[in-house]
N, C-alpha and C positions, 0 to 999 in steps of 0.2 A: 486438075484440082485435087487437093488433099481430101481425105475423108471428111464428110460433113458431120458436125456435131449437132444432133437433133434432139430436142427436149419435147416430149409429149406429155402434157399435163391434163389430168382430169380435175378441174377445180372443185372445191368443196361447195356445198350449198351455204346460204346465209340463214341465220336464225331470225326470229321475229323482231329482233333489235338491229338487224342488219350486220351482225358480226359473223365472221367465218366460223363454221362448225368444225371442231377438232375432235378426233377420236383416237383411241389406242389401236382399234382394229376396225376394219370394214367387214360387215357380215356378208354383203353381196356385192362384190366389185364389178363395176361396169367393164366391158371388154372393148369399147369403142377404140381406144388408143392402142390396145394390143393388136387389133385388126389392122389399124393404120400402120403400125410398126411392121406388120407382115407384108405390106405392099411397098414398104420403103426400100429403095435400092440397097443392095448388099454393101456397097462401099460407103457405109454410114455408121457412125457411132450413135446408138440410140439409147436414151434413158426415159423410162416411164415413171411418172410421179402421180400418186393419188394424194392430192393435197389434204384430204381429210385426215390422213394418218402420217404424211411425210412432209418434210420441209422442202420448200422450193429452193434449188441452188441458184439464187439470183446472181451470185458473184462469179460463177463459172462462165467459160466462153461457150457460146452457142451460135450456130449459124442460122438455124431455123427453130422457132418455138411454136409448137402446135397446141391449141386450146380447143376444148369442146364445151358446149354449154346447153343446159336446159333449165328453164325456170330461173330462180335466183342464181344458179350456177353460171348463167350467162353474164350476169352483172359481175360476179366474182371473177370471171374470165377477163372482163374489161379492166377490173382493178389490178389484176396480175400483170396484164400488158402495160398498164400505166406505170406500175412499179419497176418493171424491167427498163422502160424508157427513162424513168427518173434516175435510175442507177447508171444510165449511160450505155445500155446494151445496144449494139449495132445489129443484133439479130433481126431477121425478118419474122414478124409475129403474125400468125395465121389463126383464125378462129372459125369453127364450123359447129355442126350439131343442130338439134331441134330448134333451140332459141334463135341463134343467128340466122338460120335458114328461113324462119317464118317472119322475122323482123325486116324492116328496111335496112339493107346493107350499109347505108350511110351512117346509121347509128353506131354500128360496130367499127366502121372505118375512122371514127373519131379516136379510137384507141389502138387499133391494129393496122397492119399493112395490107392484109388481104383477108377476104371472107370467102369461105367455101359454102355454097348453097346446095343442099341435097346430100345424097350419099357420096362418100369421098373416095372410095376405092379406086375408081378410074381417074379421078381428078388429081389425087395426091402425087403420083409419079410425074404427071405433066407439070404440076406446080414446082416440084423439085428441079426438074429440067429447066424450067423458065428461070428459076432462081440462079442456077449455075450460069446461065447465059445472060444474066442481068436484065431480064425482061419480065419480072414478077408483075402479075396483074392485080388490080385492086379486088376484082370479083371473079370467082370461078363458079360457074353454074353447071350442075349436072345436066347433060344432054339427055341421056337415057340411063336407067338404073343399071348397075353392074349385073352381069349374068350371075345367077346363083351358083353356077359351076365355078365361077371365078372368085367367089368370096373365100379368102384363105383361112387356114387355121390360125387363130390368134397366137401371138408370141407370148404364151404362158410363161416361158422361161425368163421374160423380162419383168414379171410381176414379183414383187417382194412378198413371198408367202408368209413371212413373219408378221406382216401387217394386215393379213386378212384372216377371217375365221376359217372353219373347216369346210365351208361350202365353196365349190368351184362353179364357175358360170360358163354357160354355153348357149348358143342360139341356133334353132333349127329353121325358123321362119322369120320373115320380115313383113311388117305391116299387119293389117287385120282385115278380114273379109267383111266386117260390118262397119258401117260409117256412123259414128256417134257425133252429135253436134258439137260436143265439148272437146273432142279428142285431138290432141296435138299429134299423136302418132298417125292417125288417119290423114291429117293435113300434110304432115311431112312426107309420107309415102304416097300422097295423092290418091288414096283409096286402093292402092295395089296391095296384094297379098301374095308373097312369093315363098316357095318352099325349096330349101336346099336339098341336094341329093342326100339320101339317108347315109350312104357310105361316107360322105364328107363329115356329117355330124358325128358319126362313130369315130372317125379319125380325130376330130377335136376332143372327144371324150377320152380317148386313149392317150392323147398327148397331155391333157390336163391331169389325168390320173397319175402321171409320172411325177407330178409335183407333190404327191403324198396324200391324196384324199379320193374317196369313192363317193362322196356326197356332192350332189349337183343341184344348182338352180337353173332351169331353163328360163332365159330372159324373154321368151316369146310372149307377146301380148295375148295370144290365144293358142295354146298348144293343141287345141281341138278345132282349128280353123278349117281343116279339111279331113273328113272322116277316113278316106282311103289312105291319105298320107300318114295320119296319126297311127293307124293300124300297122302300117309298114314300119314306122319308126319304133313303136312300142315292141314289136316282135324282134327287131334288130337290137334293142337295148337289153333284152333278157340275158344273153350270154355275157354281157359286160358286168353284170352283178353290181350295179350301182344303186344308190338310193337317191331319188330326185323329187323336186317340188317344182310347181309352175303355176301359171295363170291359165284359166280356161273359161270359155262360155259355159253356161249351165246346160247347154244342149247335150253335153257329154253324159249327163245324168239320165238321159232318155235312151241310152244305149248300154245296158248292163254288160254286154259282152266286151265292149271297149273299156269299161271301168275295170272289169276283171283282168283284161290284158294289161292295162296301165299299172295295176297293182303288181302283176307278175313281172313287169319290166322294172319295178323299183319305185313307182310313184307312191308317196306317202302323204302328200298334202297338195290340195288344189285351192287356189285363191279365185273366188268368183267375184267379178265386178258387178255387184247388184246395183250400185249407184243410188238406189232409193227403194223405199218400201211404199212410196206414194205413186199410184198409177198415173196421176196427172203430171208428176215430175218426170216420170219415165217417158211419157209421151212427148213432153217438151224437149227432152234430151235426145230424141230419136232413138230411144232404147225400149220401145214398148213391147219388144219380143220377150223381155223379162216379165215374168208373171209372179207377183208377190204371193198369190195364193198357192203357188207351187214350191215356194222356197223351202219350207220345212221338209216336204217329202223328198226334194232333191238332196238336201243335206243328209237325210237318213239313208238314202240308197247309196250315196257316196261313202258314208262311214261303214255301211254294211259290207262294202268291198275293201275295207282296210285302208281307206284314204280319209284323212282328216280334212276339215273345211276351214278356210280363212275367207273373209269377205272384205270388200271395200264399199263404203257408203259416203255420198257427198251431201252437203247441206246447202240450201239457198236456192234450189230450183223453184220454178214457178208454182209447183204444187205443194211446197213445204209451208207449214205454219208453225207457230210456237209449240203446238202439241206434237209435232214431228219428233222433237228431241226425246220426249218421254216414251213415245211409241218405239223409237229405235232402241232406246235403253231396254225396254221390256223385250223387244224382239231378240236382241243379242243375248240377253241373260236367259231367256226362255229356251233358246236354241243352243246355249252353251258354246258360243263361237270362241274357239281357242285363240284366234288372232284377228280381232276386228281392227280394220284400218279406216279411219275417218278423215275426211277432207272438207274444207269449204270449197264449194264450186268456184273454180278459177278460170275465167275466160282467157285462155292463152291467145295472144295476138296471132292472127293468121288463121284462126279456127272460125268455123261458121258461127259459133256461139259469140265470140268476140264481136264479129261483124254485126250480128243482130242486136246485141246489147248496145253497141256503139250507135247504131241507127236509132235506137229508142232512147238515146241520151241517158243510159243507165250506168255507164262506166264512170266511177267517181275517183279512181286512182289509176293513173297511167304509168307511174313509176314502177318499172319491172322489179325493182328490189323488193317490192311488197308482194310479188306473185309467188308466195311460198305455200299456198293452200292453207295457210293459217290466218289470213286476213280476208275481210270482205272488201273486195275491190270494186264491187258494183252494187247497185240498189236492188235487193231482192223484192219480189212482188208483194209478199204478205207480211214481212217483218223488216225491222230496220237493220242496217248494217251492224250497228253496235250490238243489238240483240242477237244477231246471228253469231258474231264473234264470241260474245260472253257465254252463250249457251253451248256453243261448239266446244270450247275449252272446258267448261263445267262438266259436260257429258263425258268427254274423253278422260278427264281426271277421275270421274266416278267409275267408269268402266275398268280403269287400271288401278283402282285402289287394291290394297293387299287382299281384302276379303273377296272382292269380285274376281280377281285373278284366280284365287283358290276355287271359287265356285265354278268358274268357266273351265278350269283345267282338271278338277278332281276326278271327273269321270274319264273313261278312255274307250269310247264306243268303237273307235277304229282299231283298237288293240295295237297301238303303236309300240315299237321297241323302246326300252328305257332311255337310250341315248337321244332318241327323237323327242321324248317327253321332256327330258332335261333341256334340250334345245329350245323347245317351245316356252318353257318356263324362263329360260335365260332371255329369250326375245321379249317376253312380256315385261320382265324387269327392266330391260334396256329401253323399251318403249315408255314405261312408267317414268323413268329418269328424264327421257326426252320431253315428255309432256309437261313435267314439272318445270322445265326450262323454256317452255313454249316453243319447242322445236317439233315440227310435224314428223312423226316417225316414218321412216322409209325414204326420206328425201335427202339424207345426208350421206 
């Protein structure tokens, strides 16, 4: 058989009106499809597309089209598959990722030829071999997770760097050690937390640096999921002379030596998933290890070590009331959070939260196109869905007004370098534009 023409697409997300989101550049590109490209047999012609910033070559000849999806990106993946078929494409269309893995595969099979459930590194080569032999299956389900030693360096060379910002993306771990009720990541990885060999991570970084940047985002859900591993990783990063940001649990703030090492390794910003400032809400989300009374001191010690703080907070949990919105506004402004990320609590199908809300007959919208984190798709306990939505967008707009961006960013307690300060300002302006269009920042 001649070389296969394989198209790997990362679909864009949909805005609150159900329209595909378009951008000139992606600030933090996903690397799912770059990893899939790395396990694709060598005798293939591979093209990577980030739909947010690139046009899909519908009219070219493809043998296999791969799609990935999470949230509304799953719906967009189905739409893309339908468009290929409408145009008469004979390609085998395959979809995988968080969304399709947690949904009933029959839903996706209305649009595609095959569904991959779970991590795909071991499945993808098998799927291609089945395609070559004319025996493509409808469903491929991961038997066991790929060994961390076998997760390859992403094909950074296939990413169009003209279409992404100055940040490169890398991943050291998969999954998360803590199981939150709402978390699609925990559900997808079935509660597993796996750490790649540090030398493999360093290899990824050196490969990505060749594309022209030393600025990195670790896509890990919790870069401090294992103290011993984090210490080993941070030490290994020091000679690489990179600048990096990531997400972390707040447990890292209880270990000043690790914070010092993180800064020495190039860390300049950590995003903490607070999820709520209401103790009752945290308890209901299985995240009661977060202690609101410790938030301020945790922020202070992080900044004292030269690392700025971003946070994420959700609205609509059972402990939230109408006063929560004003309390969160005061909290963010008082603590001068440089990058606040807000979401409406969204019960992703397949998560414990979705199952419990469904059992309580509180899911009011089941159309996945609305699962953008900007809609109330369930009945909150203490406020109406309409009140939740209106106050969410009102608060987000207020936080990202010009004057409040200035107030949150004018101080520099972490003593960040000018280029990083400019990057934070740019991101705030970018978020402000998104919010005005009712697009949840960070999901496109």
